[in-house]
C-alpha positions in Angstrom: -51.5 130.9 53.3 -48.5 132.3 54.9 -45.1 131.0 54.7 -41.5 132.1 55.7 -38.8 131.0 53.3 -35.5 130.5 54.3 -32.7 130.1 51.5 -29.3 131.2 50.4 -28.0 129.8 47.3 -29.0 129.1 43.9 -31.1 126.0 44.7 -33.7 127.7 46.5 -34.7 130.1 43.9 -37.0 128.2 41.6 -39.2 127.6 44.5 -39.1 130.6 46.0 -40.4 132.1 42.4 -43.2 129.4 42.7 -44.4 130.0 45.8 -43.9 133.8 46.1 -47.1 135.2 46.4 -47.6 133.3 49.9 -44.3 134.0 51.2 -44.0 136.7 53.8 -40.8 136.9 54.7 -37.2 135.2 53.1 -34.9 135.0 55.5 -31.2 134.4 54.2 -27.5 134.5 55.0 -25.9 137.7 55.6 -24.0 140.2 52.8 -20.4 138.6 52.5 -17.3 140.0 50.7 -16.5 138.5 47.6 -14.1 138.8 44.8 -10.7 140.4 44.8 -12.0 143.7 45.9 -14.2 142.1 48.8 -17.4 143.4 47.3 -20.0 143.2 50.1 -22.3 141.1 48.0 -26.1 139.6 49.2 -27.2 136.1 48.6 -28.9 135.3 45.4 -32.3 134.4 47.6 -31.8 138.0 48.9 -31.1 139.4 45.4 -34.5 137.6 44.2 -36.7 138.4 47.5 -35.7 142.2 46.9 -37.0 142.0 43.1 -40.3 140.5 44.6 -40.7 142.9 46.9 -40.7 140.4 49.7 -39.3 141.4 53.4 -35.9 140.0 54.2 -34.2 139.0 57.1 -30.8 138.2 57.4 -29.5 136.9 60.9 -25.8 135.9 61.7 -27.4 133.6 63.8 -30.7 131.9 63.3 -31.0 130.8 67.1 -30.6 134.4 68.2 -33.9 135.1 70.7 -35.1 138.6 69.3 -34.6 136.9 65.7 -37.2 134.1 66.7 -39.8 136.5 68.1 -39.5 138.8 65.1 -40.4 135.3 63.0 -42.9 134.2 65.4 -44.9 137.1 65.1 -45.5 136.7 61.8 -47.8 134.1 62.3 -46.8 131.8 59.6 -48.1 128.4 58.6 -44.7 127.1 58.0 -40.8 127.8 57.6 -40.2 126.6 53.8 -36.2 125.8 54.1 -33.9 125.1 50.8 -30.2 125.4 51.2 -30.1 128.1 54.0 -27.2 126.9 55.6 -27.6 126.9 59.1 -29.4 124.5 61.4 -32.7 125.6 62.6 -33.4 125.1 66.8 -36.4 123.9 68.1 -37.4 127.2 69.3 -37.5 128.3 65.7 -39.6 125.4 64.2 -41.7 126.1 66.7 -42.5 129.5 65.6 -45.0 128.5 62.9 -48.0 126.5 62.9 -46.5 123.5 60.6 -43.1 123.7 61.8 -40.2 123.7 59.3 -40.3 121.8 56.2 -37.2 121.4 54.2 -36.6 120.5 50.6 -33.4 118.4 50.6 -31.5 117.6 47.7 -31.1 114.0 48.2 -33.7 110.8 48.9 -33.0 110.8 52.5 -31.7 109.3 54.9 -29.0 108.8 52.2 -26.8 112.0 52.3 -27.4 113.8 55.3 -25.8 117.3 55.8 -24.3 120.2 53.5 -23.4 118.8 50.3 -26.0 116.3 49.3 -25.5 116.9 45.6 -22.0 116.8 45.8 -21.6 113.8 47.7 -24.3 111.7 45.8 -22.0 112.4 42.2 -18.9 111.6 43.9 -20.3 108.5 45.1 -21.3 107.5 41.7 -25.2 107.4 42.4 -27.4 106.5 39.0 -30.8 108.1 40.6 -31.1 110.6 43.0 -33.7 113.5 44.1 -35.5 116.1 46.3 -36.8 114.8 49.7 -39.5 117.2 51.2 -39.2 116.7 55.0 -40.9 117.7 58.3 -37.6 119.3 60.1 -36.8 118.5 63.5 -34.0 119.1 66.1 -31.6 116.9 64.2 -29.5 117.9 60.9 -31.8 116.3 58.4 -33.1 113.2 60.2 -36.8 114.4 60.2 -39.6 112.5 58.6 -40.2 112.0 55.1 -43.4 114.0 53.5 -42.5 112.9 49.8 -39.4 112.1 47.7 -39.3 113.0 44.1 -36.4 110.7 42.2 -34.7 111.7 38.9 -31.7 109.6 37.2 -28.5 111.0 37.2 -27.2 112.2 33.4 -24.1 111.4 32.2 -20.9 113.3 33.0 -23.8 115.6 34.4 -22.2 117.9 36.5 -22.7 119.3 40.0 -24.1 122.6 38.7 -26.2 121.3 36.1 -27.9 118.4 38.4 -28.1 121.4 41.0 -30.1 123.1 38.6 -32.3 120.4 37.7 -32.9 119.1 41.3 -34.1 122.9 42.2 -36.9 122.7 39.5 -37.7 119.2 41.0 -37.8 121.2 44.3 -39.9 123.5 43.3 -42.6 121.4 41.8 -42.8 119.4 44.8 -43.4 122.3 47.0 -46.0 124.1 44.4 -47.8 120.7 44.7 -47.8 120.2 48.3 -48.3 123.9 49.5 -52.3 123.9 50.2 -51.5 120.3 52.0 -48.8 121.6 54.6 -51.0 124.6 55.0 -53.9 122.8 56.1 -51.7 119.9 57.7 -52.7 117.3 55.3 -49.7 115.2 54.6 -48.4 111.7 55.8 -45.2 111.5 57.5 -42.9 108.2 56.9 -40.1 108.4 59.9 -36.3 107.9 58.3 -34.8 104.3 58.3 -32.1 104.9 60.3 -30.1 102.0 59.3 -29.5 103.6 55.9 -28.4 107.1 56.9 -25.2 108.5 55.6 -23.7 112.0 55.8 -22.8 114.5 53.1 -20.1 116.9 55.3 -18.8 119.9 53.6 -16.4 119.6 50.6 -12.8 119.8 52.0 -10.1 121.5 49.7 -8.0 118.8 49.2 -11.1 116.7 48.0 -10.7 118.7 44.6 -7.0 117.4 43.9 -7.0 115.0 41.2 -5.0 112.0 41.6 -3.0 109.5 38.6 -3.3 106.8 41.2 -7.5 107.3 41.3 -9.6 105.0 39.2 -10.2 106.8 35.9 -14.2 106.4 36.8 -13.8 107.9 40.2 -11.8 111.0 38.8 -14.4 111.6 36.5 -17.2 111.2 39.5 -14.7 113.8 41.2 -14.7 115.9 38.3 -18.9 115.5 38.3 -19.3 116.5 41.5 -16.8 119.5 42.1 -17.7 121.3 38.8 -18.3 124.1 38.6 -17.7 125.1 41.8 -15.1 124.6 43.7 -13.5 122.9 40.7 -11.0 120.2 40.4 -7.2 120.5 39.7 -4.7 118.5 38.8 -0.9 118.8 40.0 1.0 118.5 37.2 4.9 118.3 36.3 3.9 121.6 34.3 2.0 123.3 37.0 -1.3 122.9 38.2 -4.0 123.1 35.8 -7.6 123.5 36.7 -9.8 120.7 34.6 -13.2 122.2 33.3 -14.0 119.4 31.3 -13.4 115.8 30.5 -14.7 112.2 29.6 -13.9 108.7 29.8 -11.5 107.2 27.7 -10.1 104.0 26.9 -6.5 102.8 27.4 -3.6 102.0 29.9 -0.3 103.1 30.7 1.9 104.4 34.0 -0.7 106.3 35.8 -0.1 110.1 34.8 1.3 109.2 31.0 -0.1 110.7 28.2 -1.5 108.2 26.0 -3.1 110.3 23.4 -3.4 113.9 22.0 -6.5 114.2 19.5 -9.6 115.5 20.8 -7.8 116.5 23.9 -5.3 115.3 26.3 -5.7 111.6 27.3 -3.9 110.6 30.6 -3.4 107.1 32.1 -4.9 106.2 35.4 -5.4 103.4 37.6 -7.5 101.4 36.1 -8.3 103.5 33.1 -8.0 106.8 31.4 -9.4 109.9 31.2 -9.5 112.8 28.5 -9.4 116.4 29.0 -10.9 118.7 27.0 -10.9 122.2 28.6 -8.2 123.3 30.9 -7.0 126.2 32.8 -3.6 126.6 33.5 -2.9 128.7 37.1 -3.5 132.4 36.3 -4.8 132.1 33.0 -8.1 131.9 31.0 -9.4 128.6 30.3 -8.7 127.0 26.6 -9.0 123.8 25.1 -6.7 120.9 26.0 -5.5 120.4 22.3 -4.6 124.0 22.3 -3.0 123.9 25.5 -1.0 120.6 24.6 0.2 122.6 21.4 1.3 125.4 23.4 3.0 123.2 25.8 4.4 121.0 23.2 3.3 118.2 24.9 4.0 114.8 23.5 2.6 110.9 24.1 4.7 108.9 26.2 5.6 112.0 28.2 4.6 112.0 32.2 2.6 114.2 33.7 3.1 113.3 37.2 4.5 115.7 39.8 7.2 114.0 41.1 
């Protein structure tokens, strides 16, 4: 069995580890400058592939004809794709015997696109999963091979759920690898009437709004924690909210209604308790310590008006 593995972020790593002995090459995004010093940094998939001794390709554009010919020359049985970050054109998909096989972090046809895990959390889904699918020219529109479902845990964050789904994806590809090699699998067309999209996260979506229902604020925190994180624009400046939980109580949105285990703030239709916060330019701290230092009081409004 010979497979070319396309992946970039941490979601792609467990599956790569699991099938590494059958992977003849890894394709990932080019190194990028990161941090304040803009140090050129390889992707997690490139780091792992290098550790495993697997050759790595880092094309700027996967549609480049020379790159496609390089992949075709590998004579792969299939291209296995997990969180790669570029759309693979038909010419590239056709370079392998079984085409492209994608591990997608949602129950397709729901949440097609770049951010399926975050979007499913933002929408408050109680069940999610990984879809093993045959790729076509569209964005996550190909036939379904198998779906592995899992419940979403209470207050489970994007980072936590992504790690779990990555392991589920690894189980799925390991189980079906020989079937993919042999072409021994059924394909079920997606129901287009049930399709939804999962576009990339925009910065404005990471700002908490006291006028938003409390349950939706919790979903927003789950969806964008730890990356890119969520912020509250308060009368005392911007606060990054690292940990929070549901709470009871009611008052004008933005009003502090309790200072016990953390900072409980009223929202439209409920309240939320911040447990760990990070003032802009400072390190993270318990919300209780921040409240003492900032001399917050019950009844005080945090609205930035």
